[in-house]
N, CA, C, O and CB atoms as a CASP TS submission, in Angstrom:
PFRMAT TS
TARGET T0000
AUTHOR 0000-0000-0000
METHOD Language model
MODEL 1
PARENT N/A
ATOM      1  N   MET     1      74.338  38.480  63.447  1.00  0.00           N
ATOM      2  CA  MET     1      74.564  37.787  62.190  1.00  0.00           C
ATOM      3  C   MET     1      73.657  36.882  61.867  1.00  0.00           C
ATOM      4  O   MET     1      73.081  36.099  62.623  1.00  0.00           O
ATOM      5  CB  MET     1      75.716  37.177  62.135  1.00  0.00           C
ATOM      6  N   TYR     2      73.497  37.066  60.209  1.00  0.00           N
ATOM      7  CA  TYR     2      72.035  36.806  59.419  1.00  0.00           C
ATOM      8  C   TYR     2      72.475  35.691  58.963  1.00  0.00           C
ATOM      9  O   TYR     2      73.699  35.568  59.006  1.00  0.00           O
ATOM     10  CB  TYR     2      71.410  37.852  58.201  1.00  0.00           C
ATOM     11  N   GLY     3      71.894  34.856  58.549  1.00  0.00           N
ATOM     12  CA  GLY     3      72.421  33.664  57.336  1.00  0.00           C
ATOM     13  C   GLY     3      71.371  33.433  56.386  1.00  0.00           C
ATOM     14  O   GLY     3      70.298  34.027  56.285  1.00  0.00           O
ATOM     15  N   TYR     4      71.882  32.376  55.627  1.00  0.00           N
ATOM     16  CA  TYR     4      70.546  31.686  54.500  1.00  0.00           C
ATOM     17  C   TYR     4      69.709  30.426  54.851  1.00  0.00           C
ATOM     18  O   TYR     4      70.285  29.525  55.460  1.00  0.00           O
ATOM     19  CB  TYR     4      71.207  31.154  53.026  1.00  0.00           C
ATOM     20  N   GLY     5      68.732  30.321  54.604  1.00  0.00           N
ATOM     21  CA  GLY     5      68.050  29.156  55.444  1.00  0.00           C
ATOM     22  C   GLY     5      67.612  28.504  54.323  1.00  0.00           C
ATOM     23  O   GLY     5      67.373  29.242  53.367  1.00  0.00           O
ATOM     24  N   GLN     6      67.394  27.032  54.129  1.00  0.00           N
ATOM     25  CA  GLN     6      66.713  26.523  53.542  1.00  0.00           C
ATOM     26  C   GLN     6      65.266  26.590  53.423  1.00  0.00           C
ATOM     27  O   GLN     6      64.523  26.342  54.372  1.00  0.00           O
ATOM     28  CB  GLN     6      67.050  25.751  53.729  1.00  0.00           C
ATOM     29  N   GLY     7      64.808  26.966  52.122  1.00  0.00           N
ATOM     30  CA  GLY     7      63.415  27.457  51.913  1.00  0.00           C
ATOM     31  C   GLY     7      62.243  26.214  52.482  1.00  0.00           C
ATOM     32  O   GLY     7      62.423  24.996  52.464  1.00  0.00           O
ATOM     33  N   ALA     8      61.284  26.798  52.868  1.00  0.00           N
ATOM     34  CA  ALA     8      60.407  25.375  53.207  1.00  0.00           C
ATOM     35  C   ALA     8      59.122  24.649  52.244  1.00  0.00           C
ATOM     36  O   ALA     8      58.123  24.030  52.610  1.00  0.00           O
ATOM     37  CB  ALA     8      59.661  25.706  54.614  1.00  0.00           C
ATOM     38  N   GLY     9      59.584  24.990  50.952  1.00  0.00           N
ATOM     39  CA  GLY     9      58.764  24.150  50.331  1.00  0.00           C
ATOM     40  C   GLY     9      59.503  23.995  48.928  1.00  0.00           C
ATOM     41  O   GLY     9      60.689  23.878  49.234  1.00  0.00           O
ATOM     42  N   ARG    10      59.397  23.937  47.594  1.00  0.00           N
ATOM     43  CA  ARG    10      60.115  23.856  46.234  1.00  0.00           C
ATOM     44  C   ARG    10      60.442  24.986  46.511  1.00  0.00           C
ATOM     45  O   ARG    10      59.840  25.828  47.176  1.00  0.00           O
ATOM     46  CB  ARG    10      59.463  23.574  44.823  1.00  0.00           C
ATOM     47  N   GLY    11      61.771  25.050  45.816  1.00  0.00           N
ATOM     48  CA  GLY    11      62.504  26.423  45.944  1.00  0.00           C
ATOM     49  C   GLY    11      63.428  26.872  46.632  1.00  0.00           C
ATOM     50  O   GLY    11      63.677  26.306  47.697  1.00  0.00           O
ATOM     51  N   LYS    12      64.055  27.802  46.296  1.00  0.00           N
ATOM     52  CA  LYS    12      64.972  28.331  46.948  1.00  0.00           C
ATOM     53  C   LYS    12      64.890  29.608  48.067  1.00  0.00           C
ATOM     54  O   LYS    12      65.258  30.712  47.666  1.00  0.00           O
ATOM     55  CB  LYS    12      65.678  28.568  46.007  1.00  0.00           C
ATOM     56  N   GLY    13      64.463  29.483  49.313  1.00  0.00           N
ATOM     57  CA  GLY    13      64.673  30.161  50.135  1.00  0.00           C
ATOM     58  C   GLY    13      65.595  31.134  50.839  1.00  0.00           C
ATOM     59  O   GLY    13      66.576  30.604  51.361  1.00  0.00           O
ATOM     60  N   ARG    14      65.511  32.140  50.934  1.00  0.00           N
ATOM     61  CA  ARG    14      66.502  33.002  51.245  1.00  0.00           C
ATOM     62  C   ARG    14      65.959  33.072  53.196  1.00  0.00           C
ATOM     63  O   ARG    14      64.747  33.285  53.161  1.00  0.00           O
ATOM     64  CB  ARG    14      66.390  34.677  50.054  1.00  0.00           C
ATOM     65  N   GLY    15      66.224  33.015  54.070  1.00  0.00           N
ATOM     66  CA  GLY    15      65.823  33.176  55.245  1.00  0.00           C
ATOM     67  C   GLY    15      66.679  34.359  56.261  1.00  0.00           C
ATOM     68  O   GLY    15      67.904  34.243  56.236  1.00  0.00           O
ATOM     69  N   ALA    16      66.187  35.311  57.012  1.00  0.00           N
ATOM     70  CA  ALA    16      67.047  35.696  58.142  1.00  0.00           C
ATOM     71  C   ALA    16      66.957  35.002  58.825  1.00  0.00           C
ATOM     72  O   ALA    16      66.192  34.041  58.911  1.00  0.00           O
ATOM     73  CB  ALA    16      66.973  36.691  58.743  1.00  0.00           C
ATOM     74  N   GLY    17      67.808  35.399  59.510  1.00  0.00           N
ATOM     75  CA  GLY    17      68.151  34.816  61.083  1.00  0.00           C
ATOM     76  C   GLY    17      69.409  33.968  61.155  1.00  0.00           C
ATOM     77  O   GLY    17      70.343  33.936  60.353  1.00  0.00           O
ATOM     78  N   TYR    18      69.220  33.209  62.416  1.00  0.00           N
ATOM     79  CA  TYR    18      70.262  32.594  62.838  1.00  0.00           C
ATOM     80  C   TYR    18      70.032  30.945  62.290  1.00  0.00           C
ATOM     81  O   TYR    18      69.604  29.981  62.925  1.00  0.00           O
ATOM     82  CB  TYR    18      70.376  32.860  64.458  1.00  0.00           C
ATOM     83  N   GLY    19      70.317  31.004  61.408  1.00  0.00           N
ATOM     84  CA  GLY    19      69.573  29.524  60.770  1.00  0.00           C
ATOM     85  C   GLY    19      68.336  29.214  60.152  1.00  0.00           C
ATOM     86  O   GLY    19      68.108  28.245  59.427  1.00  0.00           O
ATOM     87  N   GLY    20      67.290  30.418  60.614  1.00  0.00           N
ATOM     88  CA  GLY    20      65.824  30.035  60.086  1.00  0.00           C
ATOM     89  C   GLY    20      65.545  29.851  59.002  1.00  0.00           C
ATOM     90  O   GLY    20      66.129  30.293  58.012  1.00  0.00           O
ATOM     91  N   ALA    21      64.535  29.113  59.041  1.00  0.00           N
ATOM     92  CA  ALA    21      64.220  28.610  57.397  1.00  0.00           C
ATOM     93  C   ALA    21      63.473  30.008  56.692  1.00  0.00           C
ATOM     94  O   ALA    21      62.776  30.869  57.228  1.00  0.00           O
ATOM     95  CB  ALA    21      62.900  26.983  57.319  1.00  0.00           C
ATOM     96  N   GLY    22      63.882  29.867  55.396  1.00  0.00           N
ATOM     97  CA  GLY    22      63.686  30.778  54.792  1.00  0.00           C
ATOM     98  C   GLY    22      61.867  30.317  54.191  1.00  0.00           C
ATOM     99  O   GLY    22      61.506  29.165  54.434  1.00  0.00           O
ATOM    100  N   ALA    23      60.821  31.312  53.415  1.00  0.00           N
ATOM    101  CA  ALA    23      59.692  31.255  52.914  1.00  0.00           C
ATOM    102  C   ALA    23      60.250  30.895  51.619  1.00  0.00           C
ATOM    103  O   ALA    23      60.977  31.680  51.010  1.00  0.00           O
ATOM    104  CB  ALA    23      58.811  32.432  53.074  1.00  0.00           C
ATOM    105  N   GLY    24      59.931  29.695  51.151  1.00  0.00           N
ATOM    106  CA  GLY    24      60.700  29.156  49.693  1.00  0.00           C
ATOM    107  C   GLY    24      59.739  29.847  48.817  1.00  0.00           C
ATOM    108  O   GLY    24      58.648  30.321  49.135  1.00  0.00           O
ATOM    109  N   ARG    25      60.481  29.826  47.328  1.00  0.00           N
ATOM    110  CA  ARG    25      59.433  29.707  46.554  1.00  0.00           C
ATOM    111  C   ARG    25      59.336  28.977  45.711  1.00  0.00           C
ATOM    112  O   ARG    25      60.328  28.375  45.299  1.00  0.00           O
ATOM    113  CB  ARG    25      59.161  30.504  46.130  1.00  0.00           C
ATOM    114  N   GLY    26      57.939  28.770  45.110  1.00  0.00           N
ATOM    115  CA  GLY    26      57.767  27.397  44.452  1.00  0.00           C
ATOM    116  C   GLY    26      57.381  27.539  43.075  1.00  0.00           C
ATOM    117  O   GLY    26      57.164  28.693  42.707  1.00  0.00           O
ATOM    118  N   TYR    27      57.237  26.535  42.165  1.00  0.00           N
ATOM    119  CA  TYR    27      57.329  26.452  40.993  1.00  0.00           C
ATOM    120  C   TYR    27      55.551  26.593  40.556  1.00  0.00           C
ATOM    121  O   TYR    27      54.686  26.049  41.242  1.00  0.00           O
ATOM    122  CB  TYR    27      58.224  25.092  40.643  1.00  0.00           C
ATOM    123  N   GLY    28      55.269  27.329  39.438  1.00  0.00           N
ATOM    124  CA  GLY    28      54.032  27.031  38.635  1.00  0.00           C
ATOM    125  C   GLY    28      54.274  25.756  37.813  1.00  0.00           C
ATOM    126  O   GLY    28      55.387  25.525  37.342  1.00  0.00           O
ATOM    127  N   GLY    29      53.128  24.848  37.624  1.00  0.00           N
ATOM    128  CA  GLY    29      52.798  24.186  36.503  1.00  0.00           C
ATOM    129  C   GLY    29      52.366  24.531  35.463  1.00  0.00           C
ATOM    130  O   GLY    29      51.200  24.782  35.159  1.00  0.00           O
ATOM    131  N   GLY    30      53.453  24.571  34.747  1.00  0.00           N
ATOM    132  CA  GLY    30      53.129  25.455  33.203  1.00  0.00           C
ATOM    133  C   GLY    30      52.490  23.986  32.272  1.00  0.00           C
ATOM    134  O   GLY    30      52.383  22.800  32.583  1.00  0.00           O
ATOM    135  N   ARG    31      52.137  24.811  30.950  1.00  0.00           N
ATOM    136  CA  ARG    31      52.052  23.855  30.139  1.00  0.00           C
ATOM    137  C   ARG    31      53.334  23.851  29.094  1.00  0.00           C
ATOM    138  O   ARG    31      53.886  24.946  28.981  1.00  0.00           O
ATOM    139  CB  ARG    31      50.731  23.972  29.529  1.00  0.00           C
ATOM    140  N   GLY    32      53.827  22.866  28.390  1.00  0.00           N
ATOM    141  CA  GLY    32      54.603  22.675  27.544  1.00  0.00           C
ATOM    142  C   GLY    32      54.947  23.326  26.402  1.00  0.00           C
ATOM    143  O   GLY    32      54.125  24.234  26.279  1.00  0.00           O
ATOM    144  N   ARG    33      55.582  23.348  25.662  1.00  0.00           N
ATOM    145  CA  ARG    33      55.422  24.050  24.328  1.00  0.00           C
ATOM    146  C   ARG    33      54.294  23.951  23.298  1.00  0.00           C
ATOM    147  O   ARG    33      53.550  22.979  23.429  1.00  0.00           O
ATOM    148  CB  ARG    33      56.440  23.720  23.656  1.00  0.00           C
ATOM    149  N   MET    34      54.024  24.876  22.204  1.00  0.00           N
ATOM    150  CA  MET    34      53.421  24.341  21.402  1.00  0.00           C
ATOM    151  C   MET    34      51.740  23.630  22.068  1.00  0.00           C
ATOM    152  O   MET    34      51.175  22.667  21.551  1.00  0.00           O
ATOM    153  CB  MET    34      54.527  23.401  20.860  1.00  0.00           C
ATOM    154  N   GLY    35      51.195  24.433  23.339  1.00  0.00           N
ATOM    155  CA  GLY    35      50.154  23.648  23.662  1.00  0.00           C
ATOM    156  C   GLY    35      48.892  23.268  22.864  1.00  0.00           C
ATOM    157  O   GLY    35      48.437  24.013  21.996  1.00  0.00           O
ATOM    158  N   GLY    36      48.361  22.127  23.178  1.00  0.00           N
ATOM    159  CA  GLY    36      47.127  21.997  22.323  1.00  0.00           C
ATOM    160  C   GLY    36      47.896  20.372  21.943  1.00  0.00           C
ATOM    161  O   GLY    36      49.093  20.085  21.965  1.00  0.00           O
ATOM    162  N   ARG    37      46.767  19.546  21.620  1.00  0.00           N
ATOM    163  CA  ARG    37      46.985  18.459  20.809  1.00  0.00           C
ATOM    164  C   ARG    37      47.140  18.445  19.512  1.00  0.00           C
ATOM    165  O   ARG    37      46.677  19.360  18.832  1.00  0.00           O
ATOM    166  CB  ARG    37      46.211  17.758  20.953  1.00  0.00           C
ATOM    167  N   GLY    38      47.928  17.233  18.867  1.00  0.00           N
ATOM    168  CA  GLY    38      47.853  16.955  17.709  1.00  0.00           C
ATOM    169  C   GLY    38      46.393  16.181  17.227  1.00  0.00           C
ATOM    170  O   GLY    38      45.655  15.469  17.907  1.00  0.00           O
ATOM    171  N   ALA    39      46.247  16.656  15.591  1.00  0.00           N
ATOM    172  CA  ALA    39      44.917  16.503  15.151  1.00  0.00           C
ATOM    173  C   ALA    39      44.782  15.019  14.864  1.00  0.00           C
ATOM    174  O   ALA    39      43.729  14.407  14.684  1.00  0.00           O
ATOM    175  CB  ALA    39      44.588  17.406  13.918  1.00  0.00           C
ATOM    176  N   GLY    40      46.216  14.464  14.848  1.00  0.00           N
ATOM    177  CA  GLY    40      46.139  12.737  14.262  1.00  0.00           C
ATOM    178  C   GLY    40      46.234  12.588  13.059  1.00  0.00           C
ATOM    179  O   GLY    40      46.503  13.498  12.276  1.00  0.00           O
ATOM    180  N   PRO    41      46.015  11.360  12.741  1.00  0.00           N
ATOM    181  CA  PRO    41      46.486  10.959  11.137  1.00  0.00           C
ATOM    182  C   PRO    41      45.234  11.153  10.444  1.00  0.00           C
ATOM    183  O   PRO    41      45.405  11.325   9.237  1.00  0.00           O
ATOM    184  CB  PRO    41      47.088   9.265  10.840  1.00  0.00           C
ATOM    185  N   GLY    42      43.820  11.184  10.886  1.00  0.00           N
ATOM    186  CA  GLY    42      42.700  11.214   9.890  1.00  0.00           C
ATOM    187  C   GLY    42      42.461  12.655   9.568  1.00  0.00           C
ATOM    188  O   GLY    42      43.357  13.499   9.555  1.00  0.00           O
ATOM    189  N   GLY    43      40.918  12.941   9.248  1.00  0.00           N
ATOM    190  CA  GLY    43      40.671  14.280   8.815  1.00  0.00           C
ATOM    191  C   GLY    43      40.944  14.558   7.779  1.00  0.00           C
ATOM    192  O   GLY    43      41.334  13.693   6.995  1.00  0.00           O
ATOM    193  N   GLU    44      40.851  15.646   7.482  1.00  0.00           N
ATOM    194  CA  GLU    44      40.287  16.959   6.126  1.00  0.00           C
ATOM    195  C   GLU    44      40.753  17.601   6.001  1.00  0.00           C
ATOM    196  O   GLU    44      40.883  18.269   7.027  1.00  0.00           O
ATOM    197  CB  GLU    44      39.302  17.766   5.990  1.00  0.00           C
ATOM    198  N   CYS    45      41.609  18.235   4.586  1.00  0.00           N
ATOM    199  CA  CYS    45      42.189  19.333   4.452  1.00  0.00           C
ATOM    200  C   CYS    45      41.378  20.020   3.564  1.00  0.00           C
ATOM    201  O   CYS    45      41.105  19.559   2.456  1.00  0.00           O
ATOM    202  CB  CYS    45      43.472  19.223   4.106  1.00  0.00           C
ATOM    203  N   LYS    46      40.879  21.335   4.058  1.00  0.00           N
ATOM    204  CA  LYS    46      39.800  22.385   3.088  1.00  0.00           C
ATOM    205  C   LYS    46      40.800  23.440   2.732  1.00  0.00           C
ATOM    206  O   LYS    46      41.836  23.733   3.329  1.00  0.00           O
ATOM    207  CB  LYS    46      38.268  23.199   4.004  1.00  0.00           C
ATOM    208  N   CYS    47      40.246  23.997   1.552  1.00  0.00           N
ATOM    209  CA  CYS    47      40.374  25.365   1.440  1.00  0.00           C
ATOM    210  C   CYS    47      39.603  26.198   1.678  1.00  0.00           C
ATOM    211  O   CYS    47      38.498  26.256   1.138  1.00  0.00           O
ATOM    212  CB  CYS    47      40.620  25.658   0.573  1.00  0.00           C
ATOM    213  N   PRO    48      40.100  27.149   2.677  1.00  0.00           N
ATOM    214  CA  PRO    48      39.569  28.698   3.194  1.00  0.00           C
ATOM    215  C   PRO    48      39.101  29.435   2.047  1.00  0.00           C
ATOM    216  O   PRO    48      38.308  30.324   2.358  1.00  0.00           O
ATOM    217  CB  PRO    48      40.776  29.677   3.913  1.00  0.00           C
ATOM    218  N   ALA    49      39.414  29.312   0.499  1.00  0.00           N
ATOM    219  CA  ALA    49      38.808  30.181   0.222  1.00  0.00           C
ATOM    220  C   ALA    49      37.552  29.950  -0.809  1.00  0.00           C
ATOM    221  O   ALA    49      36.767  30.859  -1.079  1.00  0.00           O
ATOM    222  CB  ALA    49      39.703  30.961  -0.097  1.00  0.00           C
ATOM    223  N   CYS    50      37.450  28.578  -1.372  1.00  0.00           N
ATOM    224  CA  CYS    50      36.499  27.449  -2.039  1.00  0.00           C
ATOM    225  C   CYS    50      35.576  26.782  -1.442  1.00  0.00           C
ATOM    226  O   CYS    50      34.488  26.499  -1.944  1.00  0.00           O
ATOM    227  CB  CYS    50      37.110  26.478  -2.504  1.00  0.00           C
ATOM    228  N   GLY    51      35.931  26.502  -0.387  1.00  0.00           N
ATOM    229  CA  GLY    51      35.480  25.059   0.467  1.00  0.00           C
ATOM    230  C   GLY    51      35.975  23.944  -0.292  1.00  0.00           C
ATOM    231  O   GLY    51      35.376  22.942   0.101  1.00  0.00           O
ATOM    232  N   TYR    52      36.715  23.686  -1.112  1.00  0.00           N
ATOM    233  CA  TYR    52      36.935  22.396  -1.522  1.00  0.00           C
ATOM    234  C   TYR    52      37.851  21.214  -0.602  1.00  0.00           C
ATOM    235  O   TYR    52      39.057  21.374  -0.413  1.00  0.00           O
ATOM    236  CB  TYR    52      37.539  22.639  -2.789  1.00  0.00           C
ATOM    237  N   THR    53      37.104  20.034  -0.076  1.00  0.00           N
ATOM    238  CA  THR    53      38.016  19.170   0.626  1.00  0.00           C
ATOM    239  C   THR    53      38.590  18.296   0.043  1.00  0.00           C
ATOM    240  O   THR    53      38.335  18.014  -1.128  1.00  0.00           O
ATOM    241  CB  THR    53      37.572  18.606   1.514  1.00  0.00           C
ATOM    242  N   MET    54      39.573  17.636   0.829  1.00  0.00           N
ATOM    243  CA  MET    54      40.306  16.499   0.229  1.00  0.00           C
ATOM    244  C   MET    54      40.810  15.904   1.680  1.00  0.00           C
ATOM    245  O   MET    54      41.201  16.674   2.558  1.00  0.00           O
ATOM    246  CB  MET    54      41.619  16.971  -0.976  1.00  0.00           C
ATOM    247  N   PRO    55      40.776  14.639   1.846  1.00  0.00           N
ATOM    248  CA  PRO    55      41.756  13.649   2.912  1.00  0.00           C
ATOM    249  C   PRO    55      42.799  14.226   3.124  1.00  0.00           C
ATOM    250  O   PRO    55      43.502  14.726   2.247  1.00  0.00           O
ATOM    251  CB  PRO    55      42.229  12.247   2.471  1.00  0.00           C
ATOM    252  N   HIS    56      43.039  14.228   4.359  1.00  0.00           N
ATOM    253  CA  HIS    56      44.561  14.208   4.973  1.00  0.00           C
ATOM    254  C   HIS    56      45.568  13.131   4.905  1.00  0.00           C
ATOM    255  O   HIS    56      45.452  12.215   5.719  1.00  0.00           O
ATOM    256  CB  HIS    56      44.496  14.359   6.303  1.00  0.00           C
ATOM    257  N   GLU    57      46.322  13.109   4.244  1.00  0.00           N
ATOM    258  CA  GLU    57      47.252  12.479   3.694  1.00  0.00           C
ATOM    259  C   GLU    57      48.346  12.450   5.302  1.00  0.00           C
ATOM    260  O   GLU    57      48.870  13.533   5.563  1.00  0.00           O
ATOM    261  CB  GLU    57      47.788  13.358   2.127  1.00  0.00           C
ATOM    262  N   PRO    58      48.591  11.477   6.108  1.00  0.00           N
ATOM    263  CA  PRO    58      49.697  11.430   7.091  1.00  0.00           C
ATOM    264  C   PRO    58      50.727  11.872   6.683  1.00  0.00           C
ATOM    265  O   PRO    58      50.613  11.885   5.457  1.00  0.00           O
ATOM    266  CB  PRO    58      50.009  10.313   7.557  1.00  0.00           C
ATOM    267  N   GLY    59      51.710  12.260   6.971  1.00  0.00           N
ATOM    268  CA  GLY    59      52.741  13.048   7.221  1.00  0.00           C
ATOM    269  C   GLY    59      52.933  14.416   5.929  1.00  0.00           C
ATOM    270  O   GLY    59      53.942  15.096   5.741  1.00  0.00           O
ATOM    271  N   VAL    60      51.709  14.486   5.248  1.00  0.00           N
ATOM    272  CA  VAL    60      51.722  16.021   4.912  1.00  0.00           C
ATOM    273  C   VAL    60      50.919  16.653   5.044  1.00  0.00           C
ATOM    274  O   VAL    60      49.878  16.460   4.416  1.00  0.00           O
ATOM    275  CB  VAL    60      51.920  16.395   3.927  1.00  0.00           C
ATOM    276  N   PRO    61      51.116  18.130   6.302  1.00  0.00           N
ATOM    277  CA  PRO    61      50.917  18.851   6.363  1.00  0.00           C
ATOM    278  C   PRO    61      49.773  19.080   5.309  1.00  0.00           C
ATOM    279  O   PRO    61      49.712  18.509   4.221  1.00  0.00           O
ATOM    280  CB  PRO    61      51.875  19.299   6.513  1.00  0.00           C
ATOM    281  N   CYS    62      48.766  20.113   5.851  1.00  0.00           N
ATOM    282  CA  CYS    62      47.773  20.317   5.261  1.00  0.00           C
ATOM    283  C   CYS    62      47.835  21.645   4.342  1.00  0.00           C
ATOM    284  O   CYS    62      47.495  21.955   3.200  1.00  0.00           O
ATOM    285  CB  CYS    62      46.827  20.267   6.198  1.00  0.00           C
ATOM    286  N   SER    63      48.555  22.368   5.643  1.00  0.00           N
ATOM    287  CA  SER    63      48.780  24.033   4.967  1.00  0.00           C
ATOM    288  C   SER    63      50.332  23.669   3.653  1.00  0.00           C
ATOM    289  O   SER    63      50.719  24.646   3.013  1.00  0.00           O
ATOM    290  CB  SER    63      49.486  25.614   6.846  1.00  0.00           C
ATOM    291  N   GLN    64      50.861  22.644   3.470  1.00  0.00           N
ATOM    292  CA  GLN    64      51.948  22.899   2.134  1.00  0.00           C
ATOM    293  C   GLN    64      51.012  21.894   0.765  1.00  0.00           C
ATOM    294  O   GLN    64      51.473  21.528  -0.317  1.00  0.00           O
ATOM    295  CB  GLN    64      54.059  21.991   2.613  1.00  0.00           C
ATOM    296  N   LEU    65      49.719  21.683   1.278  1.00  0.00           N
ATOM    297  CA  LEU    65      49.228  21.465   0.074  1.00  0.00           C
ATOM    298  C   LEU    65      48.430  23.018  -0.606  1.00  0.00           C
ATOM    299  O   LEU    65      48.108  23.897   0.193  1.00  0.00           O
ATOM    300  CB  LEU    65      48.205  20.136   0.305  1.00  0.00           C
ATOM    301  N   THR    66      48.197  23.188  -2.003  1.00  0.00           N
ATOM    302  CA  THR    66      47.472  23.864  -2.774  1.00  0.00           C
ATOM    303  C   THR    66      46.153  23.497  -3.291  1.00  0.00           C
ATOM    304  O   THR    66      46.190  22.501  -4.013  1.00  0.00           O
ATOM    305  CB  THR    66      48.141  24.073  -3.607  1.00  0.00           C
ATOM    306  N   CYS    67      45.001  24.020  -3.124  1.00  0.00           N
ATOM    307  CA  CYS    67      43.987  24.080  -3.357  1.00  0.00           C
ATOM    308  C   CYS    67      43.744  23.353  -4.913  1.00  0.00           C
ATOM    309  O   CYS    67      43.506  24.281  -5.686  1.00  0.00           O
ATOM    310  CB  CYS    67      43.695  25.393  -3.086  1.00  0.00           C
ATOM    311  N   PRO    68      43.720  22.112  -5.608  1.00  0.00           N
ATOM    312  CA  PRO    68      43.516  22.132  -7.050  1.00  0.00           C
ATOM    313  C   PRO    68      42.690  22.850  -8.223  1.00  0.00           C
ATOM    314  O   PRO    68      42.910  22.928  -9.432  1.00  0.00           O
ATOM    315  CB  PRO    68      43.258  21.201  -7.160  1.00  0.00           C
ATOM    316  N   LYS    69      41.410  23.461  -7.221  1.00  0.00           N
ATOM    317  CA  LYS    69      40.766  24.041  -7.924  1.00  0.00           C
ATOM    318  C   LYS    69      41.192  25.575  -7.803  1.00  0.00           C
ATOM    319  O   LYS    69      41.607  25.970  -8.893  1.00  0.00           O
ATOM    320  CB  LYS    69      39.500  23.671  -7.670  1.00  0.00           C
ATOM    321  N   CYS    70      41.214  26.368  -7.011  1.00  0.00           N
ATOM    322  CA  CYS    70      41.888  27.564  -7.155  1.00  0.00           C
ATOM    323  C   CYS    70      43.341  27.830  -6.026  1.00  0.00           C
ATOM    324  O   CYS    70      43.367  28.722  -5.178  1.00  0.00           O
ATOM    325  CB  CYS    70      40.677  28.665  -6.938  1.00  0.00           C
ATOM    326  N   GLY    71      44.314  26.969  -6.241  1.00  0.00           N
ATOM    327  CA  GLY    71      45.514  27.678  -5.699  1.00  0.00           C
ATOM    328  C   GLY    71      45.677  27.960  -4.252  1.00  0.00           C
ATOM    329  O   GLY    71      46.830  28.149  -3.866  1.00  0.00           O
ATOM    330  N   ALA    72      44.877  28.008  -3.536  1.00  0.00           N
ATOM    331  CA  ALA    72      44.744  28.539  -2.184  1.00  0.00           C
ATOM    332  C   ALA    72      45.626  27.553  -1.274  1.00  0.00           C
ATOM    333  O   ALA    72      45.600  26.346  -1.516  1.00  0.00           O
ATOM    334  CB  ALA    72      43.133  28.606  -1.711  1.00  0.00           C
ATOM    335  N   ARG    73      46.374  28.043  -0.273  1.00  0.00           N
ATOM    336  CA  ARG    73      46.470  27.200   0.543  1.00  0.00           C
ATOM    337  C   ARG    73      45.535  26.298   0.966  1.00  0.00           C
ATOM    338  O   ARG    73      44.365  26.616   0.751  1.00  0.00           O
ATOM    339  CB  ARG    73      46.809  27.677   1.288  1.00  0.00           C
ATOM    340  N   MET    74      45.784  25.055   1.618  1.00  0.00           N
ATOM    341  CA  MET    74      44.782  23.885   2.305  1.00  0.00           C
ATOM    342  C   MET    74      44.878  24.658   3.826  1.00  0.00           C
ATOM    343  O   MET    74      45.663  25.569   4.090  1.00  0.00           O
ATOM    344  CB  MET    74      45.507  21.877   2.258  1.00  0.00           C
ATOM    345  N   ILE    75      43.847  24.040   4.785  1.00  0.00           N
ATOM    346  CA  ILE    75      43.997  24.319   6.095  1.00  0.00           C
ATOM    347  C   ILE    75      43.755  22.814   6.803  1.00  0.00           C
ATOM    348  O   ILE    75      43.541  21.832   6.092  1.00  0.00           O
ATOM    349  CB  ILE    75      42.948  25.539   6.550  1.00  0.00           C
ATOM    350  N   ARG    76      43.795  22.746   7.881  1.00  0.00           N
ATOM    351  CA  ARG    76      43.403  21.107   8.524  1.00  0.00           C
ATOM    352  C   ARG    76      42.198  21.641   8.785  1.00  0.00           C
ATOM    353  O   ARG    76      42.043  22.829   9.070  1.00  0.00           O
ATOM    354  CB  ARG    76      44.280  20.278  10.021  1.00  0.00           C
ATOM    355  N   VAL    77      40.769  20.330   8.656  1.00  0.00           N
ATOM    356  CA  VAL    77      39.675  20.809   9.850  1.00  0.00           C
ATOM    357  C   VAL    77      39.330  19.457  10.345  1.00  0.00           C
ATOM    358  O   VAL    77      38.523  19.323  11.264  1.00  0.00           O
ATOM    359  CB  VAL    77      38.161  21.736   9.302  1.00  0.00           C
TER
END
């Protein structure tokens, strides 16, 4: 008769045998969503079209701003 055994590591292992231990399956260490760090409150917003720069305002994403010179969307630098 075959039974289910507890895994020998992290995870749920299924071992064949008379109550023998299974070879458990481990979990990988992953990164969370949106990997990477935030840019922080400082920095500048820059126009990719004409090169105009302006100081970044905390709480206002640069991508929501338009360049006062040419009207293109700004990016964070």
